[in-house]
DONU-63218 format. One record per residue: x, y, z of N, C-alpha, C in turn. Coordinates in steps of 0.1 Angstrom, whole numbers, plus 5000, padded with zeros to 4 digits. Layout:
<sites>
XYZXYZXYZ/...
</sites>
This chain:
<sites>
416859279364416159189380417659249389/416859299400417159349410417759299424/417059189421417559049432417059109445/416359189448415559249460413959159462/413659129476412259049478411459129473/410659119463409559199458408759219473/408159339474407159389482405559369486/405059289494404159189492402859319489/401959289486400959379482399559319496/398859449499398459449516396959279511/396459259523395959149523394459209521/394159299529392959359532392559439525/391059489526390859619515389859689521/389959829520388959909525388160009520/386759979517385960029509385060139518/384160259510383660339517381860279517/381460269529379760189529379260339535/377960369532376860449538377560489553/377460619549378060659565379260599573/379960559564381460529570382260399559/382660309568384060199560384160069563/384060009555384159839555385359789553/386359749566387559689562386959539562/387859459551387559279546388959229548/388959139553390359059562390258929557/390958879546390958739552391358669559/391158539563391858469573392958409567/394358449577395458389575395858229571/396358209560396358069551397858009557/398157919565398957819571398857689559/399657669550399057599542399357469547/400657449560400957319562399657279574/399257329576398057309590396757269576/396357359571395357309562395857189550/396957119545397456999541397056889555/397656849565397456809572396556789579/395056889582393956889583392956829575/393456859560392656789550393456639551/394156599552394456439553393956379566/394556439576393356409590391956359587/391056459578389756419576389856319572/390656319561390556099553390756039560/391256069572391555939581390155939590/389956049592388556039607387155999602/387256059585386055999578386155819577/387355809579387655599575386855539587/387655639599387355539610385655619618/385355729614384155729617382755629613/383055639599382255539595382555389594/383555299602383955189605382855199620/383255269626382555289640381155269641/380555359633379155359631379055219625/379455189619378455039611379054949620/380154929632380454819644378954839643/378554999649377355019660376254949657/376254969642374854929639374654749636/375854689639375554559638377154529647/376954519658378454499664378354319667/380054339670379954199673379754099688/379554009689379553959703380853989710/380354079720381254079734381854219724/381354279714381754429716381954529724/382654599730382454689738381854829729/380354809729379254919725379355019730/379455019744379255179753380555209752/381355159754382755309750382655339734/382355229725382555279711381855379710/380255409716379255489712379655629723/380655609733380955739739382555779731/383355669724383955729715383555799702/382455769696382155829688381855969687/380955999702380856139700382056219702/382956139711383856279711384856299697/384956179690385656169678384656259667/383556249668382856359660382956489662/382956529673382756669678384556689676/385356639677386756679669386956689657/386356609649385856589636385456749632/384356759638383656859628384657029637/385357009646385957119653387057119639/388057009630388757039624388357049609/387257029606386357079594386057239594/385657289605385157459605386857479611/387957389610389357519612390057509600/389357399589389757379578388857509568/387657489569386857589567387457759569/387757769579388157939581389557939577/390657819576392057879568391557879555/391057829551390457849535389757959533/388657989538387558029529387258179543/387658169553387258269562387558409563/386958489567386958659568386458719580/387058829578386258919587386159049581/384859129585384359249582384059319592/384659409588384659509600384159639598/383459679597382459789600382159909606/382560029603382960149610381760239602/380860229606379160349602378460369612/378060489609376760549619377660549631/376660479643376660429655376960359659/377960249646378160109651379260079647/380059989655381359929650381459749650/380859729639381059569638382059509637/382059379637383259289637382659169632/382359119617381858989616383158889614/382958759617383558669612382858559606/383258519594382258479583383258329580/382258269573383358139563382358089558/382458129536381358089534379758149537/379858259541378458369543378158299552/378658259565378058199576378758259590/378658309598378958369606378358429618/379658539624378358609637379058729640/378158819641378458979640378659009656/379559059661379459129676379359309673/378259339673378159479673378559599688/379559699688379859779696379159909692/378759979704378360139700379860199699/379660289688380660349682381460449696/380460549701380460629710381560579721/381560439728382260379742383460299735/383560349717385060229708386060359712/386660309717387760409723389660369719/390360429714391860419715392160339703/391360299692391860189683393760209682/393760089679394860109680395859949679/397059959669397759819667398459799682/398259629689399159579695399859489688/401159499689402359459681403159309695/402759299704403059229711403359109704/404259019707404058869703403058779708/401958679696401458609701401958469708/401658409715402058309722401958189713/402958149715403257979705402257889706/401457849697400557759697401257619699/400657519692401157399691401857379683/403657299687404857259679405457399678/405057509686405857599687405157689680/404557709671403557799658403157879666/402758039660402258139663401058089655/399858109663398558119659398258019644/398757859647398357769632397157769630/396157799636394857739632394257929627/394558039629393858169627392858189635/393158169646391858209653392158289663/393658349664393758449677393058589673/393758639683392558789680392658899670/394258899661394559019657395359149662/395859209659396759309661396159469664/394759489660394059599663392959529676/393559649684392559649695391959789696/390459809710390359909711389559859727/389459999728389159979743387760009743/386359929751385459959752384459929764/384960029770384660019786385759929792/385359869797386359809806387459699797/386859669786387359569779388159609766/389159519762389659569749389359459746/388959499733388459439718389359409704/389759279709390859249690390159239683/390859219668390159179656391059179645/391159209637392259169624392959069621/392258909621392758769625394158779617/393658779604394558809594395458879588/395958939594396959109590398059069599/399259089594400959149599400559259607/401159289617401259409624401859479613/402659489608402959589595401459649587/400859579579399659609572398659709583/398259609591397459649608398059799610/399159819608399559979611399260069601/399560029590399460109579397860099575/396960059578395060019577395160109588/395560119600394960229614395260359604/396360399599396160549596395260559587/394460509580393560489565392260489576/392360419585390660389592391060559600/391460549609391960699618391260819609/392360829598391860939589390160909584/389760829584388360839580387260859591/387960819604387260809616388460819627/388060939629389461039641388961039655/387560999657386960999673387560859674/387960799667388560649674390160599680/390460769675391960759685392560799699/393660779702393460789716393560939719/393661069712393261209713392161249716/390761159713389661189711389261109725/389860999731389160949744388360999751/
</sites>
């Protein structure tokens, strides 16, 4: 036993697809937030059912208008928490660079959205290693929704992706992407 910290394996995988490559990146897992949200959702369900039951059979002088307003906000908050929990547990990004397209898809359980960019207008793919602003309670990106360390220029905008990757893994992955698609480097802008 050497006593050294073991080297972590890469979280992402890169595969060949017809005419290009695909990068698969799982969402970052913050197990404290996963556990907290799971517990919070148990209380959320209890509150949701109690207020719905009260609205169905209101007591005399019950603040029905307030409860109806409250239940709408409570429901929206619950769906946000449920979506966040699903992203943290099963979310992933698929980045496909093939043909004339640079596509970034974020999905949970196969449901998601894809943003497609013209590959000829995607320039200067790089890793942005500036620290991410601290989120709630001083944690960096506790929900896993920030944009990630990869950046490319698309006209006057910067497009970011790679939410689940650490900067070190992003740098190693960038070298592999640029070897497969050299037109994305800053030298070809």
